[in-house]
C-alpha positions as CSV (number, residue, x, y, z in Angstrom):
1,X,16.9,-6.8,11.5
2,X,16.6,-9.0,8.4
3,X,17.2,-6.1,6.1
4,X,20.2,-5.0,8.1
5,X,21.6,-8.5,8.0
6,X,21.2,-8.5,4.2
7,X,23.0,-5.1,4.0
8,X,26.0,-6.4,6.1
9,X,26.5,-9.2,3.6
10,X,26.8,-6.9,0.7
11,X,30.2,-5.7,-0.8
12,X,31.7,-2.6,0.7
13,X,31.1,-0.6,-2.5
14,X,27.4,-1.0,-2.0
15,X,27.3,0.7,1.4
16,X,26.8,4.3,0.1
17,X,23.9,3.0,-2.0
18,X,22.4,1.4,1.1
19,X,22.8,4.7,3.0
20,X,20.7,6.4,0.3
21,X,18.1,3.7,0.5
22,X,18.0,3.9,4.3
23,X,17.6,7.6,4.2
24,X,14.8,7.4,1.7
25,X,13.0,4.8,3.8
26,X,13.3,7.1,6.9
27,X,11.3,9.7,5.0
28,X,8.8,7.2,3.3
29,X,7.8,5.4,6.5
30,X,6.2,8.7,7.7
31,X,3.6,7.9,5.1
32,X,2.6,11.3,3.9
33,X,2.5,13.0,0.5
34,X,5.4,15.3,1.2
35,X,7.7,12.7,2.8
36,X,6.9,10.2,0.0
37,X,8.1,12.7,-2.6
38,X,11.4,13.3,-0.6
39,X,12.0,9.5,-0.6
40,X,11.4,9.2,-4.3
41,X,13.9,12.0,-5.0
42,X,16.6,10.3,-2.9
43,X,16.0,6.9,-4.6
44,X,16.2,8.5,-8.0
45,X,19.6,9.7,-7.0
46,X,20.5,6.2,-5.7
47,X,19.4,4.6,-9.0
48,X,21.3,7.1,-11.1
49,X,24.6,6.7,-9.1
50,X,24.3,3.0,-8.3
51,X,22.6,1.4,-11.3
52,X,23.5,-2.1,-10.4
53,X,22.2,-1.9,-6.8
54,X,19.0,-3.9,-6.8
55,X,17.4,-2.6,-3.5
56,X,17.5,1.0,-4.8
57,X,15.6,-0.2,-7.9
58,X,13.1,-2.3,-6.1
59,X,12.4,0.2,-3.3
60,X,11.9,3.0,-5.8
61,X,9.5,0.9,-7.8
62,X,7.5,-0.1,-4.7
63,X,7.3,3.5,-3.4
64,X,6.3,4.9,-6.8
65,X,3.4,2.3,-6.9
66,X,2.3,2.8,-3.3
67,X,2.4,6.6,-3.6
68,X,0.3,6.6,-6.7
69,X,-2.1,4.2,-5.1
70,X,-2.4,6.5,-2.1
71,X,-3.0,9.5,-4.4
72,X,0.1,11.3,-3.4
73,X,1.7,11.4,-6.8
74,X,0.6,10.9,-10.4
75,X,1.2,7.3,-11.6
76,X,4.3,6.5,-13.5
77,X,3.6,2.9,-14.2
78,X,6.1,2.5,-17.0
79,X,9.0,3.6,-14.8
80,X,7.8,1.3,-12.0
81,X,7.7,-1.7,-14.3
82,X,11.2,-0.9,-15.7
83,X,12.6,-0.6,-12.1
84,X,10.9,-3.7,-10.7
85,X,12.1,-5.9,-13.6
86,X,15.6,-4.5,-13.4
87,X,15.7,-5.2,-9.7
88,X,14.7,-8.8,-10.2
89,X,17.3,-9.2,-13.0
90,X,20.0,-7.8,-10.8
91,X,19.1,-9.9,-7.7
92,X,16.4,-12.6,-7.9
93,X,16.8,-13.1,-4.1
94,X,15.8,-9.5,-3.2
95,X,12.4,-9.8,-1.5
96,X,11.6,-6.2,-2.3
97,X,12.0,-6.9,-6.0
98,X,9.2,-9.4,-5.7
99,X,7.2,-7.0,-3.6
100,X,7.4,-4.5,-6.4
101,X,6.4,-7.1,-9.0
102,X,3.6,-8.1,-6.8
103,X,2.4,-4.5,-6.4
104,X,2.4,-4.2,-10.2
105,X,0.1,-7.2,-10.4
106,X,-2.0,-5.9,-7.5
107,X,-2.6,-2.5,-9.1
108,X,-3.5,-4.3,-12.3
109,X,-6.2,-6.2,-10.4
110,X,-4.4,-9.6,-11.1
111,X,-4.9,-11.0,-7.6
112,X,-3.5,-14.4,-8.3
113,X,-0.2,-13.2,-9.7
114,X,0.1,-10.5,-7.0
115,X,-0.3,-13.1,-4.2
116,X,2.2,-15.3,-6.0
117,X,4.9,-12.6,-6.0
118,X,4.2,-11.5,-2.5
119,X,4.5,-15.2,-1.4
120,X,7.8,-15.4,-3.2
121,X,9.0,-12.5,-1.2
122,X,7.8,-14.2,2.0
123,X,9.6,-17.5,0.9
124,X,12.8,-15.5,0.6
125,X,12.3,-13.9,4.0
126,X,9.9,-15.7,6.3
127,X,10.0,-12.9,8.8
128,X,8.8,-10.3,6.2
129,X,5.6,-8.9,7.8
130,X,5.1,-6.5,4.9
131,X,4.7,-9.5,2.5
132,X,2.0,-11.0,4.8
133,X,0.3,-7.7,4.9
134,X,0.2,-7.2,1.1
135,X,-1.1,-10.7,0.5
136,X,-3.9,-9.7,2.8
137,X,-4.4,-6.4,1.0
138,X,-4.5,-8.1,-2.4
139,X,-7.1,-10.6,-1.1
140,X,-9.1,-7.8,0.5
141,X,-9.3,-5.8,-2.7
142,X,-10.7,-8.9,-4.4
143,X,-13.4,-9.4,-1.7
144,X,-11.8,-12.4,-0.1
145,X,-12.5,-11.1,3.4
146,X,-11.8,-13.9,5.8
147,X,-8.5,-15.0,4.3
148,X,-7.5,-11.4,4.0
149,X,-8.1,-10.8,7.7
150,X,-5.9,-13.8,8.6
151,X,-2.9,-12.4,6.7
152,X,-3.4,-8.8,7.8
153,X,-3.7,-9.9,11.4
154,X,-0.5,-12.0,11.1
155,X,1.4,-9.0,9.6
156,X,0.4,-6.7,12.5
157,X,1.2,-9.3,15.2
158,X,4.6,-10.0,13.6
159,X,5.6,-6.3,13.5
160,X,3.3,-4.4,15.9
161,X,5.1,-1.0,15.4
162,X,5.4,-1.3,11.7
163,X,4.7,2.0,9.8
164,X,2.6,0.1,7.3
165,X,0.2,-1.1,9.9
166,X,-2.0,1.8,9.2
167,X,-2.6,0.4,5.8
168,X,-3.1,-3.1,7.2
169,X,-5.6,-1.8,9.7
170,X,-7.4,-0.2,6.8
171,X,-7.3,-3.5,5.0
172,X,-9.1,-5.2,7.9
173,X,-11.7,-2.4,7.8
174,X,-12.2,-3.1,4.1
175,X,-12.4,-6.8,4.6
176,X,-15.2,-6.3,7.2
177,X,-16.9,-3.9,4.8
178,X,-17.0,-6.4,2.0
179,X,-18.3,-9.1,4.4
180,X,-21.2,-6.7,5.3
181,X,-20.0,-6.1,8.8
182,X,-20.2,-2.3,8.6
183,X,-20.0,-1.6,12.4
184,X,-16.8,-3.5,12.5
185,X,-15.6,-1.8,9.4
186,X,-16.2,1.6,11.1
187,X,-14.2,0.5,14.1
188,X,-11.2,-0.7,12.2
189,X,-11.2,2.4,9.9
190,X,-11.1,4.6,12.9
191,X,-8.1,2.7,14.3
192,X,-6.4,3.1,11.0
193,X,-6.9,6.8,11.0
194,X,-5.6,7.1,14.6
195,X,-2.5,5.3,13.4
196,X,-1.9,7.6,10.4
197,X,-4.3,10.4,9.7
198,X,-2.9,11.3,6.3
199,X,-3.5,7.9,4.7
200,X,-6.5,8.9,2.6
201,X,-7.6,5.4,1.9
202,X,-8.8,5.0,5.6
203,X,-10.9,8.1,5.2
204,X,-12.6,6.6,2.1
205,X,-13.3,3.4,3.9
206,X,-14.6,5.1,7.0
207,X,-16.9,7.3,4.8
208,X,-18.3,4.3,2.9
209,X,-18.7,2.2,6.1
210,X,-20.5,4.9,8.0
211,X,-23.1,5.3,5.2
212,X,-23.7,1.5,5.1
213,X,-24.0,1.5,8.9
214,X,-26.7,4.2,8.6
215,X,-24.6,7.1,9.9
216,X,-25.1,9.3,6.9
217,X,-24.5,12.7,8.4
218,X,-21.2,11.6,9.9
219,X,-20.2,10.1,6.6
220,X,-20.9,13.4,4.9
221,X,-18.6,15.1,7.4
222,X,-15.9,12.6,6.8
223,X,-16.2,13.1,3.0
224,X,-15.9,16.9,3.5
225,X,-12.7,16.4,5.4
226,X,-11.4,14.0,2.8
227,X,-12.1,16.5,0.0
228,X,-9.9,19.0,1.8
229,X,-7.1,16.5,1.9
230,X,-7.7,15.2,-1.6
231,X,-9.4,17.8,-3.8
232,X,-9.2,15.6,-6.9
233,X,-11.3,12.9,-5.3
234,X,-14.1,11.7,-7.6
235,X,-15.8,8.5,-8.6
236,X,-13.7,8.3,-11.9
237,X,-10.5,8.8,-9.8
238,X,-11.5,5.9,-7.5
239,X,-12.2,3.7,-10.5
240,X,-8.9,4.5,-12.1
241,X,-6.7,4.5,-9.0
242,X,-7.9,2.0,-6.5
243,X,-7.3,-1.7,-7.5
244,X,-10.6,-3.2,-6.2
245,X,-11.9,-5.8,-8.5
246,X,-15.3,-5.4,-10.1
247,X,-17.6,-6.5,-7.2
248,X,-15.8,-4.8,-4.4
249,X,-15.4,-1.6,-6.4
250,X,-19.1,-1.2,-6.9
251,X,-19.8,-1.9,-3.3
252,X,-17.4,0.8,-2.1
253,X,-18.7,3.3,-4.7
254,X,-22.2,2.6,-3.5
255,X,-21.2,3.7,0.0
256,X,-19.3,6.8,-1.3
257,X,-22.2,7.8,-3.5
258,X,-24.6,7.7,-0.5
259,X,-22.3,10.1,1.3
260,X,-22.4,12.5,-1.7
261,X,-19.3,11.6,-3.8
262,X,-20.1,12.5,-7.4
263,X,-18.7,11.9,-10.9
């Protein structure tokens, strides 16, 4: 509703641009590799035909970053940086511009700056559940488990049917994992997969959590399924693509190695 209100306040000449963004989001919120690529194509058209429309720039930057993070596309960080900065220059009050800038910092493992940008988005729109969730994800990837759970839980409670909740459920699983609560991590990772099966991050967390909980055979079965979904999965890919900071990274890799993931 907040996004719709923002759209209503925009000049009439922006409406066709908003239509393109809305159509792209309709695809993206399905959270799959194929639908993400459709959303990116639509937003590239929006940026080309409406170069001064900040939401097209910021949403394209955000979706490029999250799709690369998920492993659905090859990273194009240079374009994401250009788009995010352009969106902020065009409209400093666009919360999604700060979400994109925050995601850039997040994927660069700069937790403090990521949280600052996500908080700025939240300051601009206090009802922005996504911003709460991404503060939680940034903290979780840095191993700050208890604070992460507080933000992730708030995001889910604010918007219980949000498509991104599968990521936030996975974030809670990761927070329990880093806190050493492996049975809880397994439970939350299963919930995340029930929400959106094709979010590969939840498979990775379930696999690592099962090994640390002593359920090695099931963990190997999960890894086999994940390799079918993501054939390029390897330890170097995880190191390169997932923005855990140093300590959390080694803890997850330990669990994945025990399940059989190799270099």
